[in-house]
N, C-alpha and C positions, 0 to 999 in steps of 0.2 A: 547622545544621552538626552533622555526625556526631560522636559522642563519640570520644575516642581509642581506636582498636582496634574500633571498630563498624563493620560493613560498610555501605557505602551502599546505598540501596534499588536493587534490580535490577528494573526495570519490565518488561522481557521475561520474566524468570522468574515475576514474579507473574501475568503474563498468561497464560503458558503453565499455570501451577497452576490459575488459574480457569476457563480453557477446558477443560482436562481434567476439573476436578471437575465442571463442568457438561455435559460430553459434547459440546461445541461444537467446529466445525472451521472452519479458515481457509483461503482459497486467495489467492494474491497475483498481481498483475499489475504489473510494475515496468518503467518506461522510465527516468525521471531517476536512480533509485537503483540500477540496473543489478544488481540481486540482493542489495544490501546490507541490505535489509529482511528478505529470506528468511534471509540469514546471521545475522542478530540474532535472528530468531524461532526459529531451529533450533539455536542456541547453548545455551540451557538443556536440561539432561537432561530426557528425557520429552516433548520437542517433538513427536515422531512421532505422539503421541495426539491432537494437535490441529491440526497443521500438514499439510494434504494435499498441497501443492506450490505451485509458483509458475511463472509465465512472465516471462521477461526480453524485453520486445518494444521494443527500443531503435529499430529500424526502423519507420517510420511504417506500412507495408504490413502488417507483422506484427501491428499493432494490430487491423487488419481480419481478416487471415486466422487468427490464433490466438485472439483474444480478442473477436472478433464486435463490433468497433466499426464504425459504419455508414461506409462508404467516402465517401459524399457529404459526412458531417460532417467527415470527415478533409481532404477537398479542400477544402471551404469554409472551415474554421477552422483546420487545421493540427492537430498532435499535442498542443499545449499549450493546452488549453481545458477549462473545467469539464464540458462534456457529454461530452468524451472520457474524463475521469476516471471519471464516473459509468458510461458504459459499458463501460469496462475492468473495472471492480469487478463490474458485473453479469455480463459476459461470462465473466470467469475463475471466478466463483461457480458457474456453470453449466456450463462447459466441463471444470472438473477435478472432476466428480462422480465418487464412488466407490460402485460397485454401483448406479449409476442414482440416487444420493442427492446432490444438489449440496451444496457446502459451505454451513455456516451463515452465514458472512460472507466476502464478497469485499472485498478492498481493492487499491487502485491508487494509483500515484504517477506523475505526469507533470509536467514543467516544464522550467525552464531552470537548470541549474547554473553556466552561464558557461564561460569568461570573456564570450563574446560573445552578442548577442541571437540569438534563434531564432524563427522563424514571427512576427515582429512583437512578441515578447515580451522583457522585459529579464531579465537574469539575477536569480534569486532569486524569479521567478514560478513558484509551484508550485500544483498541484491534487492534493489526496488524496481519493480516492473511496471511500465505504463502500457496500456493498449487503448487505443481510439481509432476513428476512422482514418487518422493519419498513419496508423501503423503501430508497431510495436518498438519499445526501446526499453533498455535496462541501464540502470545507473549502479556502478560499483562503487561501494564505499569499504574503507578500512579505517574503522573507528576505534578509539582508545577509551578506557575507563572502565568501571565496573559495569555490572549486568543492567542495573537500573539506568545508568548514564547512557549506556549503549542504546537500550530501548527508547529512552527519550529522544536521543539524536536521530534515530531512525524515523520516529513519528514526525519531527520537525523536517527532515529532509523530504519525507513523502509529501508532507503539505506543500512545501516549496516545489516539489516536481509536479505536483497536480496544478499548481498556480501557473507554472511554466506551459504545461499541456493546455489549460484552458486559454491562456494568451495565443497559443498557436492555432486554435480551432476557429 
């Protein structure tokens, strides 16, 4: 618990400070969060030194055309799948290259915020993809709550996963 008058920790600001200090960049591909992760990561002053940009690929077809997710994967498994999260993160990392240099880290969010099932997946089923020079990984989450709560939790989890990835680089 924070002391009276003490400011609570600001994970996004801490992440941006660490990315900037290390000269690392991030690109984002968001489906489920619809740009909320980009908004959170660009909230702290100085974010432009680390955040290259993002894609909101809510429509399934855009996951393929903009973020290079395999169309056969999307056709077979739908947009809410761990392999889709991995390909979104890798695709955005390379597609949002600046001066020919890809982002150091790509992050993606895909899942079902609810209230209804989608692509055979229950509300709260979420995949966060991370892609960096270390490789690709996907974090599977099963969250509860209403749509707003699920989306907010995904943003918080994605920031935490980015912090972990930065610590590993």
